[in-house]
N, C-alpha and C positions, 0 to 999 in steps of 0.2 A: 504493500500500500504506500509506503514511504517513497519507493521508486516511482510509482505512478504520479504522486503529487509533485515529486521533483521534476519529472518529465513535463508535466503541465506548466510548472514554473518556468522551465527553459523554453518551452514553446511560446508562452506569453511574452517572455523576455525577448525572444527572437522576433516576434511579431512587432513589438515596439521598435526594436532596432531597425527592422526593415522599413517601416514607415518613416522613421527618423531620418533615413538616408535622403529623403526629399527635402526635409527641413535643413539638413546640412548643406545641400546643394543650393537651395534658394536663399539660405541665410547669409550668404557671402555677396549678395547684390550690392551692399553698401559698406560692408566692413571686411577686414582681412580674416584669414583662418585662425590666427592666434587670438584676436579679439573675440571671435565667435566662441572658441573653446574656453577662453578665460571666463567669459560671462556665463556660458552654458554650465560649466562645472561649478561655478560659484553659486548659481541658482540651485543646482543639485545638492551642494553642500548645505545650503540653508534649509532645503526641503527635508533632509534626513535628520538634522539636529534634534527636533522634538521627539522623534521615534527612538533615538539613542537614549535620551533622558527618561522616556516612559518605560521602555522595555529592557534596556541593557545596562543601566547605570551601575547597579550592584554587581552584575555579572562581570563587568570590566575589571572592577577591583578584585573580584574573587579569582578570575582565571588569568588575566593578563599580568597582574603584578608579580606572581611567583614565576612566571615564564616570560618575563619581559624581553630577554635576549632573543629567544626563539621567535617571539611575535615580531620584533623589529627586523630580524633576519629574513623573515618571510614577507613582511609588509613592504620593505624597500623594493624588491623586484616587482611586486604587485603594482605599486604606485608608479614606478619608472616605466614599466612595460606598458601600462595603460596610457601614460602621458605620451610616450613615443608613438604608440599605435594610433592614438586619436589624432596627433599632430600630423603624422604622415598621411593618414587617410584624408584629413581635411585639406592638406596642401595638394594632394594628388588631384583633387577635383578642379584645381585651377589649370591643370595641364593635360588631363586625359578625360575621356568621356565616361559616362556611367557604365556603359557596356564593358569596357576594358577593366574598369575599377572593380566591377562585380566579379569578373572572371578571376583576376589576380588575388582578390581578397579571399576567395574560396581556398587558396593554397594554405591557409592556416589549418585546414582539416588534415592533410597528410603530414604537416609539420608537427602537430601535437604528439602523435605516437612516436615519431622519429626522435624528437627532442626528449621525450620522456625516457626513451631507451638510453640515449646518450647521457642524460643528466642523472638518472636514478636507476638505470639498468632494469626498469620495469618492462616486462613484455605484455602488451595488451592482448585481450581476447582475439582469437583468429578472425572473428567476424568483423573486426574494425577495418582490416585491409581491403576486402572487397567493397565494403561500404564507402571507404575513402575514395576508391577508384570510381565508383558509380557517382558519388557526389561531385567530384572534380569534372567528370564527363558531363554531368548535369549542368554544372556551372558554365561549361563551354557552350552548350546549347542555349542556356538561359541568357547569356550575355550577347548573343549574335556576334561573336568574336570573329570577324572576317579578315582583319588586318594583323598579320603576324609580326609586324615591326614593333619591337619593344621601345616605346618612347620614354621620355623622362618621367612622365606621370605614372606610366605602367611600372617602371622600376621602383618608384617611390611606394606605390601600393604593395608591390611584392615584398619590399623591405618591411613595410608596416605589418604584413601578414606574419612575419617572424615574431614581432612583439605582441601581436594579438595571441599567437600560440603560447608564448611565454606567460602572458597574463592568465590565460585559461589554466595552464599548468600550475602556476603558483597560487592562484585563487583556490584551486582544488586542495592543495597542500595546506593552505592557511585556514580555510573554513573547516577542514577536517580536524585540525588541532584546536581551533578556537571557534565555537559556535556563536559568533557575534556578527551576523550579517549587516546590521545597521551601522555598527561602529566601524567595520572594515570599509563599507561603502562611504561612510563619512570621511574617513582618512584618505582614501584614494581620490575622492572628489576634491578634497582640499589640496592634495599634492598636485593634481593636474591643473587646478585653477591658479595656484601660486606660480608654478613653473611657466604656465602659459602667459601669465601677467608679465613675467620677466621678459619673455619673447616679444610681447607687445611693446614694452618700453624700448627694446633694442631695434625692432624691425618695423613697427607700426606706430600709430599715435592714437590716443584715446579721444574719440569724438562721440559724446553722449547723444548728440542729435542723430547721428547715423546709427548708433546702437539701438535707439528707440525705434527706428524704422524696421528693425529685425526682431521686435519684441515677441511676436507670435512664434517665430522659429526658435528663438532662444528659450522661451518658456516651455515649448513642446520638447525640445531636446534636453532641457535641464530637468524639468519635473518628471517626465515620463521615461526618457532614456537614461539620463544620468542618475536620477533618483530611483524610480520604481524598478526599471529593468535590471540595473546592476544588483539591486537587493534580491530580485527574483533569481538572477544568475547565481548568487551566493547560496540561496536556499536550495536551488537545483543541484549545484555541484557538490553539495554536502552528501548526497546519496547516489550521484552518478559520476563515475570516474571521468577524468579529463578527456580521454580520447573519444569515447562515445558521446560525451557532452559537446565536444567540438563538432561532431557529425550532426547532432540535433541543431546546433546553432548555425549550421550551414544553410538552414531554411531561411535565414535572413535575406538571402538573394531572391528566394521565391516570393517572400512577402514584399520585398522592395519592388519587384517586377509587377506584382498584382496591384500594389498601391499606386504605382506610376500609371498603370493602365486605368485604374478607377479615378484617381485624382487629377493626373496630368493628361489623361486621354491618349496615352501612348499605346500604340497598337500591340496587342499580345499575339505574336505569330505562332505558327505551328511548332517551330524550333523551341520557342519559349515554353510552350506547353510540355514538350518532350523533356526539357530541362527540369521543369517543376516536378514531373512524374518521377524522373530518375532520382532527384535529390530526396523526394519523399520516400521512395523505395529504399534508398540507402539508409535513411534515418530509421525507418521501421525495421529493416534487417539488423542493424546494429543493436537495437533495443530488444527485439523479440527473440533472437537466437540464443543469447545468454540465459534469458528467462526460461526458454523451452528446455535447454540442456540441463539447467539446474534442477528441473523437475523430473528428469529422467536418469 
């Protein structure tokens, strides 16, 4: 039952991330990528604060204080990988199109089990590998990737996929040791907001009039994606290992394509539908096979 609830959490998280892709793209009409991320994650930080005080104030003192070194050791790569992943993803939208971005982002799916093996010598369930292949193939069909030339933006997205994979891995480790989803979400949002603000001071300039023009995009990305979705990710990854969790979260591309079709009236072609079906099949295979084998 816990795995089912965790699966629902990850699906909901991925649905929010998929629709947020549109807000990320349109949210840079008047401001730069660093300003967008700084404001977005600061909003997310503010949203999570009351939940930390209501649900986890006493648990933080009880569990984190005696294991402070371990918590910091795991929290640092979580915060830095999220910061680098979000920055690279946001910057890439300035140089490449959504189709290529969607395709290269899918590469965090095969990277997660590979990095887990090299970092921790953990061998994932065999069902992960065919699921990874099917999801990457689905990403190819989903993105209408017809131009094989790797441009600057595509390289940026691919590099960002490495950090998204690391974030998924270390989140899994951290939330297994410390069941504090709101507190972890709060800290990682703060890290991204602060580091993004430093980049704003270096490369951009603060213009509140232009920031106000992106209010709806910032609030959507901050409250739902940075606040709710990352908390749901933490709940989900507590009961689903990192490799199959990454496969579930590859549905982000499916939800992004469907939301672009509904909201932006972008045409959903036959190849897109094939991609959606393949990714959905890969997700279900990765989740159902281990459950079936455990019962036999």
